[in-house]
N, C-alpha and C positions, 0 to 999 in steps of 0.2 A: 522510702524511709529505711533506715538501717535495721539490722538485727541486734537484739539486746542480749547481753550475757552478764553473768556475775563475774566471770574471769575470762580474759582473753590472754593467750600465751603467744608471744611473738618468737617463733623459732621452735622447730620440732626435733631438736637433737635430744641427747639423753636427759639433760636437765629439763627441757621443755615438755617432752612427752610424759616423763615421770610426774612432773607437776600437774599435768592435765589429768592423769589417772587419779592422783590423790584428790584433786579438786572434785572430780566426778564422784569418787567414793564418799565425799563429804556432802554430796547433794547439791553442789554448785553447778549452775548451768555454764558449760565450758566450751570454748572454741580454741582451736590451735591453728596458727598460720605458719606455713612452711613454704619457702620459695623453691626448694629443690626436692629432696626426698625425706620422708619421715626417718628418723634415726640420726640424721645430721652427720657431722664429721666423724664421730666415734664409730658409727656403723659403716659408713661408706668410704671414708678417707683416712681413718686413723686406727683406733684400738683394734677393731675386729679384722679388717683386711690385713693389717701389718702383722698381727699375731698369727693369722692363717699362713702367711708367707714364712714367718719365723719357724712355725712348726714343720713346714715342708723342708726348710733349710736344715733343721735339726735332724729330721729323718734321713735326708740325703747324706749329711755328714756322718751320721751313725752307720749307715749302710756302707759308705765308701771307706771310712777311716777307722771305725771302731768295731764293726761287726765281727771281725776275725778274732778279737780278744774274747768274744763270747762263744767261740767255736763255730761261728756261722760263716760259711763261704759265700761271699757276694761278689764273685768275679764279674767283671764287665758291668758294673753299676753305671747307669747313665741317668741324666736328668732331662725330663720333658717339661720345659718351663711353661709351655702352653697349657698343660694339664695342671700345673701348679696354680696358674691363674684361673683356670676353670673351677678348681676346688674352692679357691678363695671367693670367686663370684657366687658360687652355689651357696656357700655359708652366709654371705651377705644377703642374698636374695631370700633365703629361708627366714633369717632374722627380721628382715624388712617386712615380710608377710606377717610375721608374728606381731610386730608393732602395729601394723595396720589393723590386724584383728583386735588388738587391745583397744584401739580407738573406737571401733564399732561396738565392742562389748561395753565400753563405758558410756556409749551414746554421746561421744565427744564430736562436735562438728569440726571437720578438718577443711581448711581453705588452702588450696594450692596456689600460691602466688606471692608477690612481694608486698609485704605489709609496711605501711608508714603511719606514724603518729601524726594526728592533726592537732592544731591548736584549738582553743575554745571556738565553738561554731554553733550552727543551728542544731546540730546533733546533740551537743552536750556543752554546758558552761565550763566544764573542766577539760584541760588538754588530755590527749591520749586516745581519743576515738581512732580506730584503725581503719584506714582505707586500703583495701586489698586489690592490687592490680593482678587480676586472675591470670594464671598461666595459660589457661585454655582460650584466652582472648575474649571471654565474656565481659559484660559490664562490671565495673568495679563494685565490690561489696563494701558496705559500711558496717563496721562492728562497733556498736555502742556498748560501753562496758562500765562496770562499777570498779573493777580492778584490772590492772594490766601487769603481766610479768614479762620482762624482756629477757629472752634466752637465745640471743642471736649468735653466741659462740665466738669463734676466732678463726683465723686463717694463717698459713705460714707467712712469715715476714722474711725480708732479705736485707742485705747490707746496702746502704745508700750507694747507688751507682752500679750495683751488681744485678743486672737484669736476669730474671728467670724466664726462660722461653719454653720450658717443659720439653725441649728437644735435646739440647746439649747441656744446658744448665737447668737442673730439676729442683723442684720442691718435693716434699714428701708426697704431696698429691700426685704430681707427675710420675714419681718413681713407682707408685702403686700400679700405674697403668702401663708400665714397660711391657712390650710384647716379647722382647729378647733381652738377655742380660749382656751388659758390656763386659769387655775383658778386664777393664780397670776403671776405677772411679776415685775422685778426690772428694772427700766429704768436708765441707766447711762447717765446723761446729761439732764439738765432742760432748754435748749434753745428752740428755736422755734419748731423744729421737735419733741423734747422730750415732750414738753407740748401738742402738738397736739395729739401725741400717748397716752399720759397719760389720756387726756380728753376722747378720743375716746374709749380706752379700758375700762376705768371705766364705761362709759355709756353703754358698752356692758355687764357689770357685772363682769369684771376682777378686782381683788384686786391689786392695783398699789402702788408701792413705787418708788420715784424719788430721785436719788442721784446727787446733783449738786455741782461742785467744787467751784463755786463762792459763795459769801455770800447771794445771792438772785437768784431766778429763773428769766428766761428771762432777764439776766443782761444788754443786749443792749437796753432795753426799759426804758422809764421814770420810776423812782423809785416808784412813786405813782401807776403806772400801775402794776408793779411787785408785790407790796404789795397787791393790790386788787386781782390779779390773785391767789396768794397763799392763801389768805383768802377764796375766793369763792371755789377754788378746794379742799382746806382742809375741808371746810364745807361739801362738797359732800362725802368726805371719802378718798381722796387721801393723802398718807403720803409723806411729803417732808423732806429731810435731806440736808441742805445746808452746805457750808464749809466742804464738804466731799471729801477727797482725796482717790479715789478708788485705791486699791492695786491689780493690775492684777495678781501678782504671787500667790495670795491666792485663785484664782478661783478653785472651785471644782464642777465637773459635775458628778452627780449620776443619777440613773434611775428616771426620772421625777422630777429632782430637780437641781437647780443651786445655789451655795453659793459663796459669795465674801465678803471680808472685806474692810472697809474704815476707814481712820483716821478722827475722828470727835471730835473737841475740845480736842485734845491731847489724846484721847482714841481710841483704835481699836475696831470697832464694826462689827458684822457679819450680813449679810442680805441674806435671802434665798427666792426663789420663784421657780415656775415651769419653767419659762423662763426668759431670760435676753435680753433686747434691748439696744444696744449701740448707742447713739446718741450724738456724740461729734464733729459734724461738717463734712465738706466735703473737699476732696482734688482734685486738678485739674488733669485731664487726659492729662498728657504731655509725658508719656512714650510710646515708640513704634511708634511715629508718625514722627520720623526723625529729631527732633530738632537739634540733634548733627551735621547734615549736613548743618546747616545754622549758621548765626551769631545771631540768636534770643537769647535774654537774659531771664533767669529764675531766679527769686529771691523769696526765701521762698516758692518754689514750684509753683509759678505762672508766666505766661508769662508777660513780661513788655511791655507796649505800651505807645504811645503818646496820647494826647487828641483826635487825629484823628483815634485812634486804630491801627495805624501802629506800627509794631515792628521795631527792628533795621534794618531788611531787609525791605526797604520802600515799596516794592510791596507785602509784606506779612502782613496781618492784623490779629488781634485776638480779639475775643469778648466773652462775657458771663462768666460763672463760671471759665473758664480756665485762666482768667486774674484777678480773685479775686474780691475784692470790694463787692458790693451788689449782692449776688448770688441768683438772683430772675429771674423767666422766663420773666416777662415783661421788666426787665432791659436788658436782653440778646437780646430781640426782638428789642428794640430801639437802642442798640449798633450796631446790625446788619444792621439796616436801615441807621444809621449814617455812618458806614464804607462803605457801598455800594454807598451812595450819595457822599462821598469823592472821591471814585474811579471814579465816573462819572463826577467829576469836579463841583458838586453842592456845593454852600456855605450853611453851616448851623451852628447854635450856638453849642458850646460844651455842652454836657449833664451836667446839674446841679444836682448832685446826692442828694442834700438836698431837692429837689423838688419831689423826688420819694416816693410814698406811699409804706408802708410795712404792711403786714397783717399776723396774726396768726389765723387759722381757728378752734380753740378750742371752747369749750363751757364753759364760754363766749368767744367771739371773741375779738381780739385786732387789732387795726390798728393805724398807726402813719405816720406823715410826718414832715420833719424838724428835729430840734434838741430838746433834752430833756431840762428840767429846769436846771439840773446840768451842762450840757454842755454849756448852755447859760451863766450861772454865771461864769463858768471857762473861757469863752471867753470874759468876761468883760462887758457883757450886764447888764443893770439895768432893771429887768424884772417886768412886770405885769402879773398876772396869773388869768385866769377866769376858774372856774370849776363848772359844773352843772350835777346833778345826773339824771339818767333815771327814778328814782322813782317819779320825779315831772313831767314826761311827760305822758300825758294821753294814747297815743298809746302803750307805754311800758306796762301799766297796762292792757290794752285790750289784748295785746299779751301774757300776763301771765309771762313776764320776765322783771323785772325792776331793775336788778342788774347793777352796773357799772356807768360810768360817761364819760363826755367829758372834756378835759383840754386843754385850749388854752394859749400859752405862747407868750407874745408880748414884744417888746422893748419899754420901757417907754418913751424914748426920741423921737423916730421916729414913734411910733405906728405900726411899721412893725410886722407882725405875724412871729414868729421864729419857732414855732412848734405847732402841734396839735396832741393830744394823746387820744385814745378812748378805752374803754373796755366795752363790753356789747353785747347784741343780735344784730346781723345784722350790726355791725359797719364796717365790711369790705365793705359794700355797701354804707356807709355814708362818707367814707374818701375822695372820689374824690372831693367833694365840698371844703374840706379843701385844697386839692392839687391844685385845680384851683385857690382858693383864694391866695395861695402863689405864683403861677406862675404869676398872674395878680397884685401881690404886693398890695393886698387888706389889709385894716386895719380891726380890729375887728368891728369898727363902720359900715363899709361897709357890712360886713357879717351880722351884726345884722339888717341892713336896708333892707336886702333881706327878703321879706315876705314869710315865710315858711308855707306850707299848714297845716291846723289843721283838724283832728288829724293826725300827722305823726311823725315818729321818727326823721325826719330832724329838727324838732323844737329845738332839743337839741343843734344844732349848733348855732342857733340864740341866745338862752339863754346863752350859754357858752361865746359867743362873748360879750353880754351885761355884763356878770359877770366880764369881764376883767376890766371894769370901775365901778364895783359895782352897776350895774343897772339892774340885772336880775329881771324879772317880777314875776316868779312863785317860788321864793325862798327867 
C-alpha cells in the first residue's frame, strides 16, 4: 500500500522546495520528489553557479584591467580556472546542504527518484497518484495524495537540427562544467543567458561573438537598455551580429574548431570559434511525468493553469518554468507559496507579474520592473520619462564604474509609475526600491521625496524620479 500525503510536490527546484516548506508550515503532511538533486536547475545548473563564475570574472577583470586606477599594482595577474570552479562547487554544495537541512527541519519526506503521475487506479479514484522509480534501485514508492504540485522546471533548448553535444557545441549546462576556458566562442542567442555568458567569458579573456536573431540584443528589455548594453559590451571587445538567422545545417565540427553560417542582411556569412554556446531559451520538462494519464492541458509545450495555479485537474497544480511566463527562480518560489496557500484555503491576491523585478547579472548589470517605454505607448499611455546617468552620482565615481543609467516611465495623466529600467554596476541590488514603489502605487514625486543617503548608488533613483518632471538636481 502507498504512503498518504496532503501535498506531494513533483520537482525539488526553487519553486518545489519553497512550496514544500510553506506546506509544512501550514501543517500539511508533505512529500517532495526529486530525480536529481534538491535545489534543481537554479542551484546546480543556473542562478547560483553562473553567478559564482560571473563574480570570479568580475574580480579577475578588476585586478587585471582596473586595479591600477585605484592605485593598486597587480602586475602579473593570472587566472586559475580550476580554483574558480572549485569555489563555484563549494558554494553550490553549501547551499545544497542548507536546502537538505530545511527539508529535515520541516519534517518533509524527500523521495530521490523519477516520479510519474498515474491515472485513476486502486490507489485513488482520481488521477495524480505518484509512482516513484527510486534512484537507489529500491522498489517503487506509491504516493497517494490529496493535492499535487508539478514543479518539474525546464531545460535548455536548441534550434532544430543544431545538436548540442556538450563538447564542441554547449548548452549553459555544459558550459558550467568546462574544465578549461576556450580561446574563442560563438554564442547563438543574445538574450539574458547569452549576454551573461558573453560578459563572463570576455572578462575571463575569451574572444566572444554573439549571433542574435532579433534586431537587437536582450530584445525583451527596454530599447534604451538594449542599446546601452550593446554599446558598453562592444566597447569591451565583444562582437555582436544582430538580425542573424543561424543555419544549423552548416555546422562543421573539426579538431578544436566549430564553424557555422548565418544569414545576415541577405548575405550568408561564416563564423568560427573553438567552442559554440547555444542559448536560445528553455523548454518545459513535461515529458515522462505521466501527463497523458490526466486531463492536464499543454499548449506550446507548457502546462496550462488558472490564476490559482490549478490545472484542468483541480487537485493538481503547476508552478514555475513548467507553466511558462517569467521563467525566474523568485517567480517560481512565489507561485509555489500561492499554490500551497490556495490548497490550505487561505485567501491571497493573484500574482501581478508586472510587479516582478527581472535581472541580468552581466557586467554591466541590468534590472527592470514593469513595462518598457515602447509597451507603454502601445498600450495607449501618454508617458513621461525620467532618465539619470550614474556618471553624475558620486558613489559611482568612487566605485570606479560610472557607466549606465536609470530610466523611469510614468503615466502623465495619473502619475503612476509604469516601469523602471536600470543598467550599470550593482543595479540588481537597487531594483527592489523600484519594485516596492510600484507595489505601493507610489508616484515619482514620492520616490523623489525619499531622502536617499549620500554618497550612495541609491541616489540615482531619487534623481531619476525628479527627472520625470524635469527637476533633477545634478544634471
